[in-house]
SERO-4910 file (N, C-alpha, C, O; in steps of 0.05 Angstrom, whole numbers):
BEGIN
 pado doro    nc1    nc2    nc3   cac1   cac2   cac3    cc1    cc2    cc3    oc1    oc2    oc3
  Met    A    297   -368   -120    306   -347   -104    293   -349    -76    272   -359    -73
  Thr    A    307   -338    -56    296   -334    -29    293   -304    -25    303   -288    -41
  Ile    A    280   -296     -3    277   -267      2    304   -254      7    307   -230      3
  Asn    A    324   -269     15    351   -258     18    364   -250     -8    383   -235     -9
  Asp    A    353   -260    -30    364   -254    -57    349   -231    -70    357   -222    -91
  Ile    A    327   -222    -58    309   -203    -71    312   -175    -58    305   -171    -35
  Asn    A    323   -157    -74    327   -129    -65    304   -112    -76    306   -101    -97
  Ile    A    283   -109    -60    261    -91    -66    254    -75    -42    259    -83    -19
  Arg    A    242    -52    -46    229    -36    -26    199    -39    -29    189    -48    -50
  Asp    A    184    -33     -8    155    -31    -10    142    -57    -20    125    -56    -38
  Pro    A    149    -80     -8    137   -105    -18    107   -106    -15     96    -96      5
  Phe    A     94   -118    -34     65   -120    -34     58   -148    -44     66   -156    -66
  Val    A     43   -164    -28     37   -191    -35      8   -194    -42    -10   -187    -26
  Leu    A      2   -206    -65    -25   -213    -74    -27   -243    -73    -15   -256    -90
  Pro    A    -43   -254    -55    -49   -283    -56    -71   -288    -76    -92   -275    -74
  Phe    A    -66   -305    -95    -87   -309   -116    -84   -337   -129    -62   -344   -138
  Asp    A   -106   -352   -129   -107   -377   -143    -84   -396   -136    -71   -408   -153
  Gly    A    -78   -398   -110    -58   -417   -100    -29   -407   -101    -11   -422    -94
  Lys    A    -25   -383   -109      3   -372   -110      4   -345    -97    -16   -331    -95
  Tyr    A     28   -337    -89     33   -311    -78     49   -295    -99     69   -304   -110
  Tyr    A     39   -271   -105     52   -253   -124     62   -229   -109     47   -214    -97
  Met    A     88   -225   -109    101   -203    -94    113   -182   -113    130   -188   -129
  Tyr    A    103   -158   -110    111   -135   -125    128   -116   -107    127   -119    -83
  Gly    A    143    -98   -119    158    -79   -103    174    -60   -120    176    -63   -144
  Thr    A    186    -40   -107    203    -21   -120    231    -33   -124    242    -44   -105
  Arg    A    241    -32   -148    268    -43   -153    288    -28   -137    291     -4   -139
  Gly    A    303    -43   -120    322    -30   -102    344    -15   -117    352      7   -108
  Ala    A    354    -27   -138    378    -15   -152    372     11   -166    390     27   -169
  Thr    A    347     15   -175    340     39   -190    320     57   -175    308     75   -187
  Cys    A    316     52   -149    296     66   -134    298     96   -136    278    110   -139
  Trp    A    322    107   -133    325    135   -130    332    150   -155    336    175   -155
  Gly    A    332    136   -178    339    150   -203    321    141   -226    298    134   -222
  Glu    A    333    142   -250    317    134   -273    311    104   -273    327     88   -264
  Cys    A    288     98   -282    279     70   -283    259     66   -305    249     86   -317
  Asp    A    252     41   -311    235     37   -334    214     14   -330    201      6   -349
  Gly    A    212      4   -305    192    -17   -301    192    -28   -273    206    -18   -255
  Phe    A    175    -48   -269    175    -62   -243    167    -91   -248    158    -98   -269
  Asp    A    172   -107   -227    171   -136   -230    152   -149   -210    142   -136   -192
  Val    A    147   -175   -215    134   -192   -195    151   -217   -191    164   -227   -209
  Tyr    A    150   -227   -166    162   -252   -159    139   -271   -150    121   -262   -137
  Val    A    141   -296   -158    118   -315   -153    128   -338   -136    150   -348   -139
  Ser    A    111   -345   -116    117   -367    -98     92   -383    -91     70   -373    -93
  Glu    A     96   -407    -83     74   -424    -72     76   -427    -42     58   -438    -29
  Asp    A     99   -418    -30    103   -423     -1    116   -400     14    122   -403     38
  Leu    A    120   -377      2    133   -354     14    162   -358     20    175   -340     31
  Ser    A    173   -381     13    201   -387     18    217   -388     -8    239   -376    -10
  Asn    A    207   -401    -28    220   -404    -54    205   -387    -75    181   -389    -79
  Trp    A    220   -369    -88    209   -350   -106    220   -352   -134    243   -361   -137
  Ser    A    204   -345   -154    214   -345   -181    234   -322   -185    236   -304   -168
  Asn    A    248   -323   -207    263   -300   -215    244   -277   -222    220   -282   -226
  Pro    A    253   -252   -222    235   -230   -228    223   -232   -255    236   -238   -275
  Ile    A    197   -226   -257    182   -225   -282    174   -196   -286    158   -186   -270
  Glu    A    183   -184   -307    175   -156   -312    146   -155   -320    138   -167   -339
  Val    A    130   -140   -305    101   -139   -310     93   -112   -322     71   -109   -332
  Phe    A    111    -92   -320    106    -66   -333    132    -55   -342    152    -54   -328
  His    A    133    -46   -368    156    -33   -379    147     -7   -391    126     -5   -403
  Lys    A    163     14   -387    156     41   -396    148     41   -425    164     34   -442
  Pro    A    123     49   -431    115     51   -459    128     74   -473    136     94   -461
  Glu    A    129     73   -499    139     95   -515    123    120   -510     99    120   -511
  Gly    A    137    142   -503    124    167   -498    112    170   -470     99    191   -464
  Phe    A    116    151   -452    105    153   -425    118    176   -411    142    181   -414
  Trp    A    102    190   -394    111    215   -383    132    213   -361    147    231   -357
  Ala    A    133    190   -347    150    187   -324    175    170   -331    173    150   -345
  Asp    A    198    179   -320    223    164   -326    239    158   -301    262    150   -303
  Arg    A    227    162   -277    242    157   -252    223    151   -229    199    157   -230
  Asn    A    234    139   -208    219    133   -184    193    118   -189    172    127   -182
  Tyr    A    196     94   -201    173     77   -204    169     62   -177    180     41   -172
  Trp    A    153     74   -159    153     67   -131    127     52   -124    105     58   -134
  Ala    A    130     33   -105    109     21    -90     86     10   -106     63     16   -101
  Pro    A     91     -7   -127     69    -19   -141     54    -38   -123     65    -56   -111
  Glu    A     28    -34   -121     11    -53   -107    -12    -62   -125    -24    -45   -139
  Val    A    -19    -87   -125    -38    -99   -144    -62   -110   -129    -58   -126   -110
  His    A    -86   -102   -137   -111   -111   -126   -127   -126   -147   -129   -116   -169
  Tyr    A   -139   -148   -139   -158   -161   -156   -185   -149   -150   -196   -152   -128
  Tyr    A   -197   -135   -169   -221   -119   -165   -240   -123   -188   -234   -115   -211
  Lys    A   -263   -135   -183   -284   -138   -203   -274   -151   -228   -280   -142   -251
  Gly    A   -258   -173   -225   -250   -189   -248   -225   -181   -262   -218   -193   -282
  Ala    A   -211   -160   -253   -186   -151   -265   -166   -145   -244   -172   -143   -220
  Phe    A   -141   -141   -252   -119   -135   -234   -111   -105   -239   -104    -97   -261
  Tyr    A   -111    -90   -217   -106    -61   -219    -80    -56   -203    -78    -63   -179
  Ala    A    -61    -43   -215    -36    -35   -202    -37     -5   -196    -41     11   -214
  Phe    A    -33      2   -171    -30     30   -162      0     35   -160     14     22   -144
  Val    A     11     53   -176     40     57   -177     46     87   -177     33    103   -190
  Ser    A     67     95   -161     76    123   -161     98    127   -181    116    111   -183
  Phe    A     95    149   -197    114    155   -218    123    184   -216    109    201   -203
  Lys    A    146    191   -228    155    219   -228    172    224   -253    184    206   -264
  Ser    A    174    249   -260    193    259   -280    205    285   -270    196    296   -250
  Leu    A    226    294   -283    239    319   -274    221    343   -276    225    363   -261
  Asp    A    202    343   -294    185    367   -298    156    363   -289    140    380   -294
  Arg    A    150    341   -275    123    337   -265    124    326   -237    143    311   -230
  Cys    A    104    332   -222    102    323   -194     98    293   -193     86    281   -211
  Arg    A    109    280   -172    104    252   -168     74    248   -162     61    264   -149
  Gly    A     63    226   -174     35    220   -169     29    191   -174     45    177   -186
  Thr    A      6    182   -164     -1    154   -167    -20    150   -190    -41    163   -191
  Gln    A    -13    133   -208    -28    126   -232    -37     97   -230    -25     81   -216
  Ile    A    -59     90   -243    -70     63   -242    -67     49   -268    -73     60   -290
  Leu    A    -56     24   -267    -52      7   -290    -71    -17   -288    -83    -21   -266
  Ile    A    -75    -31   -309    -94    -54   -309    -82    -77   -325    -67    -73   -344
  Ser    A    -90   -102   -317    -81   -126   -331   -102   -147   -327   -118   -146   -308
  Asp    A   -102   -167   -345   -119   -190   -342   -106   -212   -326   -118   -233   -320
  Ser    A    -81   -208   -318    -65   -229   -304    -48   -216   -283    -39   -193   -286
  Pro    A    -43   -230   -261    -25   -219   -240      4   -217   -250     20   -203   -237
  Ile    A     11   -231   -271     39   -228   -282     40   -210   -307     59   -211   -322
  Gly    A     19   -194   -310     18   -174   -331     14   -186   -359      6   -209   -362
  Pro    A     21   -170   -379     32   -143   -376     10   -123   -367    -13   -124   -376
  Phe    A     19   -103   -351      1    -82   -343      2    -60   -363     23    -53   -373
  Arg    A    -21    -49   -369    -24    -27   -388    -36     -3   -374    -48     -5   -353
  Leu    A    -33     21   -386    -43     45   -374    -74     44   -372    -87     36   -391
  His    A    -84     52   -349   -113     52   -345   -123     80   -340   -140     90   -355
  Ser    A   -113     93   -320   -121    121   -315   -105    139   -334    -83    133   -342
  Asp    A   -117    162   -340   -104    182   -357    -85    199   -340    -92    221   -332
  Gly    A    -62    188   -334    -43    202   -317    -49    197   -288    -68    181   -281
  Pro    A    -34    209   -269    -39    205   -241    -66    216   -233    -77    234   -244
  Leu    A    -78    203   -212   -103    211   -201   -100    231   -178   -119    242   -169
  Thr    A    -76    234   -169    -70    254   -148    -68    281   -161    -62    283   -185
  Pro    A    -72    303   -146    -71    330   -158    -45    335   -172    -23    328   -162
  Ser    A    -46    348   -196    -23    351   -213     -2    369   -201     22    367   -208
  Asp    A    -10    387   -182     10    405   -170     18    397   -142     30    412   -128
  Trp    A     11    372   -134     19    361   -109     40    340   -113     39    324   -132
  Glu    A     60    339    -95     79    317    -95     66    295    -78     63    298    -53
  Cys    A     59    272    -91     44    251    -77     56    224    -83     71    221   -102
  Leu    A     50    205    -66     60    178    -70     43    158    -54     27    165    -37
  Asp    A     47    132    -61     38    109    -45      7    107    -44     -4    103    -23
  Gly    A     -6    111    -67    -35    107    -68    -42     78    -62    -29     59    -72
  Thr    A    -64     74    -47    -74     47    -41   -104     47    -44   -117     68    -41
  Leu    A   -116     23    -50   -144     21    -54   -159     16    -27   -150      1    -10
  Tyr    A   -181     30    -24   -199     25     -1   -228     25    -13   -234     43    -29
  Val    A   -244      6     -4   -272      5    -13   -290      5     12   -286    -12     30
  Asp    A   -308     24     14   -324     27     39   -348      8     38   -351     -8     19
  Asp    A   -364      9     59   -386    -10     62   -409     -5     43   -428    -21     42
  Lys    A   -408     16     28   -428     21      7   -417     14    -21   -431     17    -41
  Gly    A   -392      4    -22   -381     -3    -47   -366     20    -61   -357     17    -84
  Gln    A   -364     43    -48   -349     66    -59   -319     61    -57   -309     57    -35
  Ala    A   -306     63    -80   -277     60    -80   -263     86    -75   -272    107    -85
  Tyr    A   -241     85    -60   -224    108    -54   -195    101    -60   -188     78    -61
  Met    A   -180    122    -65   -151    119    -64   -141    135    -40   -145    159    -38
  Val    A   -128    121    -22   -115    134      1    -86    138     -6    -73    119    -16
  Phe    A    -75    162     -2    -48    168    -11    -34    188      7    -47    200     25
  Cys    A     -8    192      3      7    211     18     13    236      2     22    235    -21
  His    A      7    259     14     17    285      4     43    290     17     45    293     42
  Glu    A     65    291      1     92    288     12    102    311     30     96    334     25
  Trp    A    117    303     50    129    322     68    148    340     53    153    363     62
  Val    A    160    331     30    179    348     15    166    373      5    179    393     -1
  Gln    A    139    373      3    124    396     -7    109    411     16    108    435     16
  Val    A     99    396     35     82    408     56     95    408     84     83    420    102
  Gly    A    118    396     87    131    396    113    120    374    131    133    354    137
  Asp    A     95    378    140     82    358    156     66    339    138     44    346    129
  Gly    A     78    316    131     66    298    112     37    292    118     29    289    141
  Glu    A     21    290     97     -8    286    100    -16    258     89     -3    248     71
  Ile    A    -37    247    100    -51    224     88    -79    233     81    -94    244     97
  Cys    A    -85    229     55   -110    239     44   -125    216     30   -114    195     25
  Ala    A   -151    221     24   -167    202     10   -182    216    -12   -190    239     -9
  Ile    A   -186    203    -35   -200    214    -57   -219    192    -69   -210    169    -71
  Lys    A   -243    199    -75   -262    180    -86   -254    173   -115   -245    190   -130
  Leu    A   -258    148   -123   -253    138   -150   -278    130   -164   -298    123   -151
  Ser    A   -278    132   -190   -300    122   -206   -302     92   -203   -284     79   -194
  Glu    A   -325     81   -211   -330     53   -207   -309     35   -221   -303     14   -212
  Asp    A   -299     45   -244   -279     29   -259   -251     36   -251   -232     27   -264
  Leu    A   -247     53   -230   -221     61   -220   -204     77   -240   -180     77   -238
  Ser    A   -217     89   -259   -202    103   -280   -198    133   -275   -181    146   -288
  Lys    A   -213    144   -256   -211    173   -251   -219    180   -223   -233    164   -209
  Ala    A   -210    203   -214   -218    214   -188   -244    229   -192   -248    242   -212
  Ile    A   -263    226   -172   -289    239   -175   -295    257   -151   -318    264   -146
  Ser    A   -274    264   -136   -278    283   -114   -252    297   -109   -231    290   -121
  Glu    A   -253    318    -93   -229    331    -84   -216    315    -61   -231    300    -48
  Pro    A   -190    317    -57   -178    302    -35   -188    311     -8   -194    334     -3
  Glu    A   -191    291     10   -199    296     38   -175    290     56   -164    269     54
  Leu    A   -168    310     72   -146    305     91   -155    288    114   -175    295    128
  Leu    A   -142    266    119   -149    248    141   -133    255    166   -145    257    188
  Phe    A   -107    259    164    -90    268    186    -62    274    176    -56    268    153
  Thr    A    -46    287    193    -19    293    186      0    276    203     -8    266    224
  Ala    A     25    273    194     44    255    207     50    264    236     53    247    254
  Ser    A     51    290    241     59    299    268     38    292    289     44    294    313
  Lys    A     14    284    281     -7    277    300      0    251    314    -11    245    336
  Ser    A     17    234    302     25    209    315     47    215    335     66    229    328
  Pro    A     45    203    359     67    207    378     93    194    370    114    200    382
  Trp    A     92    177    349    117    163    341    132    178    319    156    172    316
  Ser    A    120    196    305    133    209    283    151    231    293    143    248    310
  Arg    A    176    232    283    196    252    291    204    268    267    205    258    244
  Ser    A    210    294    271    218    311    249    246    303    240    262    292    255
  Ile    A    251    308    214    277    301    202    289    325    189    276    345    184
  Arg    A    315    323    182    330    344    167    328    371    180    326    391    166
  Asn    A    330    372    207    332    397    222    310    416    217    314    441    216
  Gly    A    286    406    213    263    424    209    237    410    216    237    386    224
  Pro    A    215    424    213    189    412    219    180    394    196    159    399    184
  Asn    A    195    373    191    190    355    169    182    328    179    198    314    192
  Tyr    A    157    320    175    147    294    185    138    277    161    122    286    145
  Val    A    148    253    160    144    235    137    118    219    140    112    208    161
  Thr    A    103    218    118     81    198    115     89    180     91     95    190     70
  Asp    A     88    154     95     94    134     74     75    111     76     66    103     98
  Gly    A     69     99     54     57     73     52     32     67     68     32     48     83
  Pro    A     10     83     65    -14     75     79    -26     49     69    -25     44     45
  Tyr    A    -37     34     87    -51      9     78    -73      3     98    -69      5    123
  Leu    A    -97     -2     88   -121     -6    105   -124    -35    113   -124    -53     96
  Phe    A   -127    -40    139   -132    -67    150   -163    -70    151   -176    -60    169
  Gln    A   -173    -85    132   -202    -89    128   -207   -118    122   -212   -125     98
  Pro    A   -206   -136    142   -205   -165    137   -229   -176    123   -228   -199    113
  Asp    A   -252   -162    122   -276   -173    110   -278   -168     80   -297   -177     67
  Ser    A   -259   -153     69   -261   -146     41   -240   -160     24   -217   -160     31
  Pro    A   -248   -172      2   -229   -185    -16   -210   -165    -29   -188   -172    -38
  Tyr    A   -218   -140    -31   -201   -120    -43   -177   -113    -26   -159    -99    -36
  Arg    A   -177   -122     -1   -154   -117     16   -136   -141     18   -119   -142     36
  Asn    A   -139   -161      1   -121   -185      0   -125   -202     25   -106   -215     34
  Phe    A   -149   -203     36   -154   -220     59   -172   -244     52   -169   -265     65
  Ile    A   -190   -241     33   -206   -264     23   -192   -274     -2   -190   -260    -22
  Ile    A   -181   -298      0   -164   -308    -21   -177   -328    -39   -164   -340    -56
  Asp    A   -203   -332    -36   -218   -350    -54   -229   -333    -78   -245   -315    -73
  Lys    A   -221   -340   -102   -228   -324   -125   -259   -322   -129   -269   -301   -135
  Asp    A   -273   -345   -125   -302   -345   -129   -315   -326   -109   -335   -312   -116
  Lys    A   -306   -326    -84   -317   -308    -64   -312   -279    -71   -329   -262    -68
  Ala    A   -288   -274    -81   -281   -246    -89   -299   -237   -112   -309   -215   -112
  Asp    A   -303   -255   -132   -319   -248   -155   -348   -243   -148   -362   -227   -161
  Ser    A   -358   -257   -128   -386   -254   -120   -390   -235    -96   -412   -234    -85
  Phe    A   -370   -221    -89   -370   -205    -64   -391   -183    -66   -393   -169    -87
  Asp    A   -406   -179    -45   -425   -157    -42   -415   -139    -20   -413   -147      3
  Ala    A   -410   -114    -28   -399    -95     -8   -417    -92     17   -407    -86     38
  Asn    A   -443    -96     13   -461    -93     36   -457   -115     57   -468   -113     79
  Ser    A   -441   -136     50   -436   -157     69   -414   -151     89   -409   -166    108
  Leu    A   -400   -128     84   -378   -121    103   -389   -117    131   -410   -105    135
  Ser    A   -374   -128    150   -383   -127    178   -384    -98    188   -399    -92    207
  Ile    A   -368    -80    176   -369    -53    186   -395    -39    179   -400    -17    190
  Ser    A   -411    -51    162   -437    -39    156   -458    -47    176   -480    -36    176
  Asn    A   -451    -65    194   -470    -74    215   -464    -59    240   -444    -64    254
  Asn    A   -480    -39    246   -475    -21    269   -474    -35    296   -461    -25    315
  Ser    A   -486    -59    297   -486    -73    323   -460    -89    327   -455    -98    349
  Asn    A   -445    -91    306   -419   -106    308   -398    -92    292   -383   -104    276
  Lys    A   -395    -66    296   -377    -50    280   -349    -53    289   -342    -51    313
  Arg    A   -331    -60    270   -303    -62    275   -290    -35    268   -299    -21    250
  Pro    A   -268    -28    281   -254     -4    273   -241     -8    246   -236    -30    237
  Leu    A   -237     14    233   -221     14    208   -193     22    216   -188     42    229
  Val    A   -173      5    208   -146      8    216   -128     14    192   -131      2    171
  Met    A   -111     34    195    -91     40    175    -63     36    186    -58     45    209
  Ile    A    -46     22    172    -18     22    179     -3     40    159    -10     41    136
  Trp    A     17     54    169     33     72    152     60     75    165     64     67    188
  Ser    A     79     87    151    106     90    161    115    118    164    106    136    150
  Ser    A    134    122    183    146    148    187    174    144    198    182    121    204
  Met    A    188    165    203    214    164    216    210    170    245    196    189    252
  Ser    A    222    154    263    218    156    291    245    161    305    264    170    293
  Asp    A    246    154    331    271    158    346    294    144    333    290    122    321
  Asn    A    318    155    335    343    144    323    341    142    293    356    127    280
  Asn    A    323    158    281    319    159    252    311    131    241    317    125    218
  Asp    A    297    115    258    288     89    249    262     92    233    245    109    240
  Tyr    A    260     76    213    235     74    197    217     54    211    224     32    216
  Val    A    192     64    218    175     47    235    147     45    222    140     59    204
  Gln    A    132     25    233    105     19    223     85     28    244     85     16    266
  Ile    A     68     47    238     50     60    257     21     49    252     14     42    229
  Ile    A      6     47    273    -22     38    272    -40     63    278    -37     76    298
  Ser    A    -59     69    260    -79     89    265   -106     77    262   -111     59    246
  Ile    A   -125     88    277   -151     75    281   -174     94    277   -174    116    290
  Ser    A   -193     87    261   -219    102    259   -240     85    272   -249     65    261
  Asp    A   -247     92    297   -266     76    312   -294     76    299   -310     57    304
  Ser    A   -300     96    284   -326     97    271   -328     77    248   -351     72    238
  Gly    A   -306     67    238   -306     50    215   -306     65    189   -308     53    167
  Ser    A   -305     91    190   -307    108    167   -279    118    159   -262    123    176
  Ile    A   -275    121    133   -249    131    123   -245    160    132   -222    169    135
  Ser    A   -267    174    138   -265    202    146   -257    205    176   -252    227    185
  Gly    A   -257    183    190   -248    183    218   -271    191    237   -294    185    232
  Pro    A   -264    204    259   -237    215    266   -217    193    271   -224    171    281
  Trp    A   -192    199    265   -170    180    268   -154    185    294   -147    208    300
  Arg    A   -149    163    308   -131    165    331   -107    147    326   -108    129    309
  His    A    -85    151    341    -60    138    335    -52    120    358    -50    129    381
  Asp    A    -48     95    353    -44     75    374    -18     80    389      1     91    378
  Glu    A    -19     73    415      4     78    432     27     58    427     49     62    437
  Asp    A     21     37    412     41     17    406     47     17    376     30     21    359
  Leu    A     73     13    370     80     10    342     75    -19    333     75    -37    349
  Leu    A     69    -22    307     66    -49    296     94    -61    291     98    -85    295
  Tyr    A    113    -44    283    140    -53    278    159    -30    282    154     -8    273
  Lys    A    182    -34    296    199    -12    303    229    -17    298    245     -1    306
  Ser    A    236    -38    283    264    -45    280    275    -37    252    285    -54    238
  Asp    A    271    -11    245    281     -1    220    270    -16    196    285    -25    178
  Gly    A    244    -18    195    230    -30    173    203    -17    170    190    -11    189
  Gly    A    194    -14    144    169     -2    140    158     -5    112    167    -23     97
  His    A    140     12    105    123     11     81    112    -18     79    119    -33     60
  Gly    A     94    -24     97     84    -51     99     56    -54     89     42    -34     83
  Met    A     47    -79     86     19    -85     81     13   -112     94     31   -126    102
  Ile    A    -13   -118     96    -21   -142    110    -36   -160     90    -53   -151     75
  Phe    A    -31   -186     92    -45   -205     74    -50   -231     89    -38   -236    110
  Arg    A    -68   -247     79    -75   -273     91    -63   -295     74    -67   -296     50
  Ile    A    -49   -314     87    -38   -336     72    -60   -357     68    -82   -354     80
  Phe    A    -55   -378     52    -77   -396     44    -87   -413     67   -109   -425     65
  Asp    A    -72   -416     89    -83   -430    112    -99   -412    131   -109   -422    151
  Gly    A   -101   -387    124   -117   -368    139   -103   -349    157   -115   -330    167
  Asp    A    -77   -354    162    -62   -336    180    -55   -309    167    -52   -307    143
  Leu    A    -53   -289    184    -47   -262    175    -17   -257    177     -3   -267    195
  Phe    A     -6   -242    157     22   -235    157     25   -206    149     10   -195    133
  Leu    A     45   -193    161     55   -167    153     79   -171    136     97   -187    143
  Thr    A     81   -157    113    106   -155     98    115   -126     97     98   -108     94
  Leu    A    141   -122     99    153    -96     97    182    -99     88    191   -122     86
  His    A    195    -77     82    224    -80     76    241    -71     99    234    -52    113
  Ser    A    263    -85    103    282    -79    125    309    -91    117    310   -113    106
  Pro    A    331    -77    124    332    -50    135    326    -29    114    324    -35     90
  Asn    A    323     -5    123    316     17    105    341     30     94    345     54     97
  Lys    A    358     14     81    383     23     71    386     14     42    382    -10     36
  Thr    A    394     32     25    396     26     -4    413      2    -10    436      0      0
  Leu    A    402    -16    -26    413    -41    -35    414    -63    -14    420    -86    -20
  Leu    A    407    -56     11    405    -77     32    377    -85     38    372   -104     53
  Glu    A    357    -71     27    329    -76     33    321   -104     24    328   -113      2
  Arg    A    307   -118     42    296   -144     35    268   -146     46    261   -134     66
  Pro    A    250   -161     33    223   -165     44    224   -183     68    240   -201     70
  Met    A    207   -177     87    204   -194    111    175   -202    114    157   -188    105
  Phe    A    170   -226    126    143   -236    131    140   -241    160    155   -257    172
  Ile    A    122   -227    173    119   -226    202     91   -235    209     72   -222    201
  Pro    A     88   -257    225     61   -267    233     47   -247    250     59   -234    268
  Leu    A     21   -244    245      4   -225    260    -20   -240    273    -26   -262    265
  Ile    A    -32   -227    292    -58   -235    302    -77   -211    299    -68   -188    298
  Asp    A   -102   -217    297   -123   -197    296   -135   -195    324   -150   -212    333
  Glu    A   -127   -173    338   -135   -170    366   -158   -150    368   -155   -126    371
  Glu    A   -183   -162    365   -207   -145    365   -206   -123    344   -213   -100    349
  Gly    A   -196   -131    320   -195   -112    298   -169    -97    295   -166    -83    275
  Ile    A   -150   -100    314   -125    -86    313   -103   -107    306   -101   -127    321
  Pro    A    -87   -102    286    -65   -121    280    -42   -118    300    -34    -96    306
  Arg    A    -33   -141    310    -10   -142    328      9   -164    319      1   -184    308
  Val    A     35   -160    324     54   -181    318     50   -204    337     47   -201    361
  Arg    A     49   -228    325     44   -252    341     69   -262    355     90   -264    343
  Asp    A     66   -268    381     89   -279    395     95   -307    385     77   -323    382
  Leu    A    120   -312    380    128   -338    369    141   -355    391    148   -378    386
***
């Protein structure tokens, strides 16, 4: 298969052991009932395997729809999938799955979603700070709060439970690029992803031995004399109802911010819910889905440069 054959939303690429593993929301069942998600495998980002189902709804599982935005991190010797799920009688939330292999099968790890049970939430992503504390950064949905929020919650060391209350990082309307939708003060937050090139948990260090021996204290953001900003990319609806990729920056290097919003978009051509990864020759790439239209969505791979800690699209 090529990317033109693959109809997924929210693509997420895990480079591991010489191969690229791409996960995503199944395009055909995105908005209704569904029962699993897949991975596509490649050695060159051009030729991909047929879909391999890595998670199938277990008997008695609580969620039966909107299996959204699976992203997989290699963390302390195992593979953890952060996935948003929903049912008709329960709020959408992000739950964590675990596997011994990037091609699954993934099994339930957390006891239900780690997001608050009475919040409509989605798109949880892993962040590990310079002290080794794991967080899940996620969206509190605009459908419930109007002005979509991006929040962070501390996770236990084994990523099985939340150990703090959610912390509000910022709201969608704070970005100059986010526009209200549906004739009201409704501002979308989608797909947060942290640009943290020194951490293997962010899919930037692709050597397994380095990842396994990683010491969080080696992160450059822990060195106050050479502190890099912490960057988040996320998506919202902008002018002409285009789905765009926004850059937000914590100059302190802390997840708590304060966060400012870059005057330039990372991507503005009706594509979003992106993430950043490093290919095996060392170059950085952005992947996202475009166009943002049901059954037409395809993954894209866009070369990036690291401009003093800020990701920018590379001129070709």
